[in-house]
N, C-alpha and C positions, 0 to 999 in steps of 0.2 A: 740401392746403395745410398740414395739420398736420405731414406728413412733411418738407416744405420748411422749416417753422419749426424743427423738431428739428435739421435739418442746420445751419442758421445759428446755432442755439444752441450746437451743438458747435463751430462756428467761434469762438464767444465763449469756449469752455472754456479755451484757453491763457491768456487774460487773467484768467479767474476763478481758475485754479489756479497760475499762474506769474507773477502780477502783479509781484512784487518782482524776479524774474529779468529780466523784460522791461524794467522801469524802469532798473535799475542797469546792465544790459548795453548798453542803448541810449545811456544818458548817457555811459558809458565810451567807446563807439564814436564818439560825436559829438566828445568831447574829443580822441580820437586823430586823427580825420579832419581836424579843424580846426587842431590845434596842430602836428601832425607833417607839415609841408609842406616837402619838400626844395626847395632852391634858391629860398627864399621871395621873392627879389627879382623873379623873373619867372614863378614857378609858382603857378597859381591854385588848385590842389587839384582834387579829383575832384568834379565838379558833382553827380553822382548818389549821392554818399556817404550822405546821409540816407535816400534811397529804398532803396538796396541794404542799408543797415544795418537798416531796418525788415524787409525781406524775410528777411535772415539771422536776426535775433532772433526774429521770429514763427515762422519755420520750425523753429528750435531748440525753441521753446516747444511747438509741435505735437508734435515728437518726444518731448519730455519727458512730455507728457500721455499718450502711448501706453505709457509704462513704469509698472511697479508703483511704488507710493509710496516704498517703502524704497530701491529701486534708483534712483528718480528723484532722491532726496536726494543720493546719492553721485555720480551723474552731474553734477548741478548743481555740486557742490563741485569736481569735476575741471574743469568748464568755467570756473568762477570763477578757479581757480588759474591755468589756462593763459591766460585773458584778462588778468588783472592782471599776471601775471609777464611775458608778452610785451610788454604795454604799458609797464611800468616799464623793461625792458631796452631797448626801442625808444626811449623818451624819453631814457634815459641816454645811449645811443649818439648820438642826434641832438644832444643838448646838448653833450656832451663831445668827440665825435669828428666832428660835422658830417654824420652820415649815419645813416639808419635801418638796421635789420638787413640785412646782406648775406651772401651765402655765405662770403665771405672773413672777415668779422667772426666768423661762427659757427665757422669753421675755426680761427681764432686762439684763440677761447675754448676749443675742444675740446683744442687742443694746449697749453693753459696748465695748469701744475700747481698744487697747492693753495697753495704758498708764494707763487707769482706772483699768484694770485687775491687772497690776503690783502694783498699789497703794492699791488695795483691798487686795491682798494677803500679802503685806507688813504690812498692818494694822491689819489683822485678823488671819493670819496663825501663831499661837503662840503655845508655849508648852502646854498651858492649853487645847487647842483643841486636840493635839496629845495624851495627857495623859487623855483625857476624854473617853467616851464610844467608840469613833472612834478608840482608841488604839487597841481594839480587832480586828478591820479590818486590821489595820497596821501590827499587830503581825501575823495574819493569812496570809497576803500577803507576809511577810518576810519568814515565814515558807514554803509557797508555792514556792517561788523563790528558797530557799535553796534545797527543795525537787527536783524541776525540774532541777536545775543546778548541784547539787552535789550528790544527794542520789538516784534518780530514776534509775540510771544505775547500782548502786551497790545493792540496795534493791528494789525488785519488788514484786508485788502481783502475786505470782506464783501459778498456780492451776494445774500444769502439773502432779503432783502426786496424785491429788484428784480423788477418784473413780468417774466414770461416773455417777453412780446412785446417788452419793451425789450431783453432780451438777444438775442432773435432779430434785431431791427433792427440792433443794434450788431454782431452777428455777421455780418450781411449786409454792412455797411459794411466790416468787417475783411476779409471774404472778397474783396470787390471790390478793396480796396486791395492785398491780397496778390497777386491775379491781375495787376493793373495794374503793380505794382512788379516782379513777375516778368517781365512782358513788357519793361519798361523796362531791366532789367539782364540780360536773356537773353544778349546778345552778350558781356558781360563774364564771365558765369558760364561760358559755353561756351569762351571763350578761356582761362579759368583751368583748366578741365578738360583742355583741349588742352595747355596748358603743362605740366601735371603728369603727362602720360602718355607722354612721350618716352623713348627707350631710352638716349640718351647726351647729354652736356652740350652737345655741338656743335649738336644739333638744337634744344635749348632756346635757345641763343643765337640761332640763325637765326629761331626763333619770335618772339623779342623785337625783331626788326627790322621786324616787320609793323606796319602802321598800326593794326590792330585787336587789338593785343596786350592781354593781361590787365593790368588796373590793380589792383595789390595795395594796396588802400586801407586795410587794417587791419594792425596789428602781427602778429596771429596768422597772416595770410596770408603776410606777409614771412618770418616764422619757418618756416612750413611749406615755403615755396619754398626757403629756405636749407638746410634739412635735406635736402630732395629733391635739390637741386643738388649738395650734398656727397656724397650717396649715389651719384649717377651718376658723379661724378668718381672716387670710391673704386673703383668697378668697373673703370675704365680703369687706375687706379693699380695694382690687383692684377695685371692682365694685364701691365703694363709691368715690374713688379718680378719677375715670373717669369723674365724674361730676364737679370736681373742675375747676373753671375759665370758665365754660360754661356760656352762656348768660342765666341768671335766672331772671333778673329784667328789665321790660320795663320802669317803672317810679316809683317814690315814693313821696307822698305828705307829709310825716312825720306827719301824723294825730295826733300821740301821742308822746310827747317829751320823756317821760320815761315810759317804760313798764317793770314791775318787775314780774317775774314768780318765785313763790316759789313752789318747788316740795318736798312734804313731803314723809313719809315712813310708810307703814303698818298702815294706819289710817282707822279704822272702823267708818263709819259715825254714826252708832247707839251708839257710845260712846261719841258723842259730844252733849253738852247741846244746842248748836246752832240748832241741829236737834231733840231736844226733850228728850235727855238722862236725867235721873233723877239726876245724879250727876252734879254739876256745873263745868264742865271741860273746858268750853270756856267762862269765864266771860268777857274777854276783847273783844272778837269777838261779844258777845251778846250786849255789850254796843254800839259798832260801828253799829251793825245792827239796834238797836233801834233809832240811830241818822240818819239812812237812807243812810249812806255812804258805808256800806258793804252789798252786795246783795248775799245771799246764793242761790245756785241752788238746786232744790229739786230732780232731777232725773238724776244723772250723775253716770256712772259706768266706771270701768277700763276694758280693753280688755283681760287682763291676771291677774293672781295673782302671777306673778313672776316679780321682779324688772327689770331684764335685758330685758325681752320681752316687757314690757311696755315702757322702755326708748327708745328702738329701734323704736317702733311705734310712740311714742310721739315726737321724734326728726325728724323722716322721714316724707316726704310729701306723703308717702304711707299710705293707710288705708286698713283695713281688707276687702278683696274682690277684691282688685286691682290685675292686672296681675303681675307676677313676684314676687320678694322679696322686703322687706323693703330697702335693700341696693341698689336696682336698681333706687331709687329715691333720689333727693337731700335732705340734712338735712336743716331744717328751719333756724338755726343760720347762715349757709352759705348765704342764701338768704338775711337775715337781714344785714349781713356784706357787701354784694355786693351793697345793697341799700343805704348804707351810715351810718347805725347805728353803734355805738360803742358797741360791744358785750362782756359781762363779764360773766364768769361761775365760781361760787364759790361752791365747793362741799365738803361735809364732809364724802364722801363715796368713790367716784370714782377717787382716785389717786392710781397709782401703788404702791403696797406694798408687801413685801416678803410673809406675811401670808395670802395674798388674796385668798379666795376660788374661785372656778370656777364660782360661781354665780356673784361675783363682776367682775371677769375677763370678763365674757360674757357680762355684762352690760356696762362695761367701756372701752373695748378695742378700740372701734371706737372713743371715746372721748379723749383717750390718745395717739392715733396715731399722730406722729409729723406733718405729712402733713395735716391731717384733723383738728387737733387742731389749726393749723395756719389758715386754711381756715374758721373755725367757730368762733374763739374767739380772741379778742384783749388782754384780761387779764384773768388770772386764779390765784387761791390761790395756794401756794406751799406746804402747809402742811395740814394734817388732825388734828382734835381736839377731845378731849374726850367728850365735850359737844357742842351743837349747839350754845350756847351763845358766844363761842370763835370765831365762824365764823363771828360774828358781827364786830369784830375788823378788819377782812379782808375787810368787806364791807365798814367800815369807811375809810380805806386806799384808796379804790377805789373812794369813794365819794369826797375825798379831791381834786381830779383832774377830777371831773365829766365833761363829754362832754355835748354838747347841745342835742344830740339825743342818747338815751341809751336803750339797751335791757340788763337787768341784770337778770341772772338765778341763783337762789340759791337752792342747793340740800341739804336738811337736813337729819340727822339721824332719826329724829322724834321718832316714837314708834317702831323702829326696835328691834327685840329680841337681847339681854336680856333687858327687860323693865326697871328693877331697875338700870341699868347702863346708862340710857338715861337722867337722871336728877341728879343734885347734891343732896346729902343726906339732905342738909339744905332746899331743896325745897319740901320735902315730906309733903303732905297735907292729902291725903286719907289713911286710915288705915283699916286693915281687920275687925276690930270691927264695922266699919261703914256700913257693908253690911248685910242684912238679906237674906242669901242664905243657908238655911239648907241642900241643896243638894251638897254643896261644902265642901271640906276638908280645914283645916287650911292653908295648903300650896297653895291650889288653890286660896283662898281669898287673900293671899299675892301677888300672880301673878296678880290677877284682880285689886287690889288696886295699884300695881306698874304700870299697863297699864294706869289706869286713871290718876295717877300722871304724867306719861310721856305725856299724852294728855294735862294736865293742863300746864305743863312746855312748851310744844310746843305752846300753846296759848300765853304764854309770849314772846316767840321768834318771832312769826309772828307779834305780836303787836309791838315789838321793831323795826322790819323791817319797818312796816307801818309808825311808828313815824318819821323815817328818811326821809320820802317823803311827809309829811303832808303839807309842804310849797311849794311843787313843782307842776308843771303840770304833774301828774303821776297817774297811776292806777296799782294796785297790783292784780295778779291772784294767788290764792292758789289751788293746786291740789296735792294729794298724788299719789304714784304709784299704790297702790292697797289697799284693805282692810285687815283685820286680824281677825281671830277667837279669842275671849277671853271670854269663858264661857257664850256664848249667848244662850238664850232659855234653853232647858233642856240638852244641850250637854256639857259634862265636858271635854273641850278641849280648847287649845289655840295654836296660830300659824296658819299654813295653811295646809289643809289636802292633797292637790294635788291629790284628788280623780279623777278617770276617769269619774265617774258619777257625774254630777253637779246637786245637789238637790237644791230646793228653799232656804233651809237654808244656804247652801254653797254659792250660788249666792248672797244672801242678805248680808252676813257678810264678804265675801272675795272680792266681786266686787263692792258693793255699797260704794261710797266714797264721802267725802265732797268736794264741789267745790264752791268757791265764788270769787267775784270781789269786790275790794275796790277802790273807786275813791276819790281823794283829792277834797277839796272844789273848788280849782282853775280849776281842770279838769272838774268837773260837770258844772261849769259856762261856760267854754270855749267850752265844747263838750256836750251840753245838749242833742243833738240828739243821740249821742253814749250812754250816760247814759240812755236815754229812751229805746234804743234798748236792752240794758242789762236787764232793768226791764221787758220788754215785753217777753224776752226769758228765764227767770229764771225757768220756769216749763217745758221747753221742754226736751224731752228725748235726752241724749247725751252720746257718748262714747269718751274717751279721745284720741283715735288714730287720731281723726280729729282736735285736738287742734291747730296745726300749721295754719290752715286756718282762725281761729278766730284771731290769733296773726298777721297774714299778713294783715288782714283787719284793725285791730286796728292801725297798723303802716302806713296804706295807701299805701302798696306795691302792684303794679300791676305786676303780674308775670304769665308766661305761666303755672306755676304749681299751681296757685291759683284756687280753685273750690268753687264757691259761695254757692252751695247747701250743702257743708260740713261746712260752717261757721255758728256756733251756733247763732250768733246775727244778721244774715242776714234775711231780709224778705223772701228770697228764700230758706231758710234752709229746707232740706228734713227731717222732723221729723219722716217720715215713714221708713227711712233707717233701715234695720235689724241690731240689735246690737248683733253680733256674738262673744261670749266670748270663749277664748281658741281656736278660729277659728273652733269650732265644734258645739256649741249650741246657739240657739237664746235665749238671756236673757229674753226677754219679754214674750216669750212663756212659759219658765220655771216658771216665776212668775205668769203668768195667770193661769197656771195649779194649782199652790199653792192656788190662790184665789178661784178657782172652788172647790177644796177639802175642803176649809174652809166653 
């Protein structure tokens, strides 16, 4: 019995020897978990924050008790610095920039020089920040300094007169509370460990699509994750930059003067009237198709249902099944630029911004790296826009000084969630009343009509882009990153499921995408053989990880990285190549299974 009492007295030791540490760190954690609530209008915060905070602080106190006193003092000071520093930075970002610490925000901070830092704080560090919710952190920090400097020697948490059995009883209660809190937060702790042990940023993004993903409820966790995410991205950047200025081009015939690649977003092929959808969501594309200038491809899929994964594969000359990683291979815009093409990238999504989620960070970090950006692009747009129509003004600016040989890549917001925000209210056409779907609720019908309105609006944007090249020797290729669920079939769901099991329904709606090529009249006349090759290939099975090889052929670029069997419009195209989606499942086998069941 005495031994048990001693064990529980030891459980009380962290309180006895680190009482001030426990009090100040717990209060700081409570302030952060309650005040730093992203999207406060609908986000309730982390319910287990007080429980997990107790577990974290008590565990740290246990570790401190195991250290020699002199070392313990310095370790506590380091913990204090990290805790207060990360809290102040997190509060500041939340108040001024509308977001807690993100990998992109940290990257922007790393790339900021001393003069910019001074200007930044001169502009933004004002009384309104100090007297905001950050004030609670400042007050606690001041009290902590006063305690440590002036009061801790006079007033101490003394337990010398406390009966031993009291400490044993309280230690027992602490031990029970610690075990119960550990059980309660076990899932979140294991999810955090899992999150922080991946080899690349893509796997991290995929992890964050899980329902049981880690909740980074404290600034120090968000800071640690941001440092970790940037370190993973930097590994891939180093691999990519090794290929810069390497010999990538043997010759170039400049077969096409102007190649325009439009990359859409979250576009389910089965919501396009061009592909048979009942609502007329693509009237302008339909007209161009009837005139024979726009050629829709019937069997094209995306390799992933995550934007960042698709972008890496679509920009790299790596394809699924190759040795190594996507970053071991050169990016196709680099090859175009070395061949002599003027390369422009206009994006309405992948520009660094403070509120950027890890998904956009993962998809855009290699596009925004200064060295790679310089190697790939001659021109880029400087700002993001609320609607894709604003990107047309950026395109017009570029076209005023258009060069003789151009590759222009436009990346649209398209039908990215939230759908009703993807088009101006004045462009609303479809309404919930226009759908006969008794299986859907009123709010579901509003989402469905918004998605179709976004698709109709997207039709007007791509048509406006085409119009700007009608008098040129030009062709335009349209391809979205991936598909999107939007109440298709009998499933009452929209967005992407990210399920580990890829069913025929999921494959059809999240991986089937529209893909078409438009040719100007001049292009068709001058390049009749290319136009014929496009017509012949329109029903071939294709996956967009191989898109660069079609682009290289259209440009007439001879390169060691070109592979003819991956070029969709080549007579030597390997149409039997397995189309492995999410690098795990053969799309065609999944769909064949669905046909057999029917």
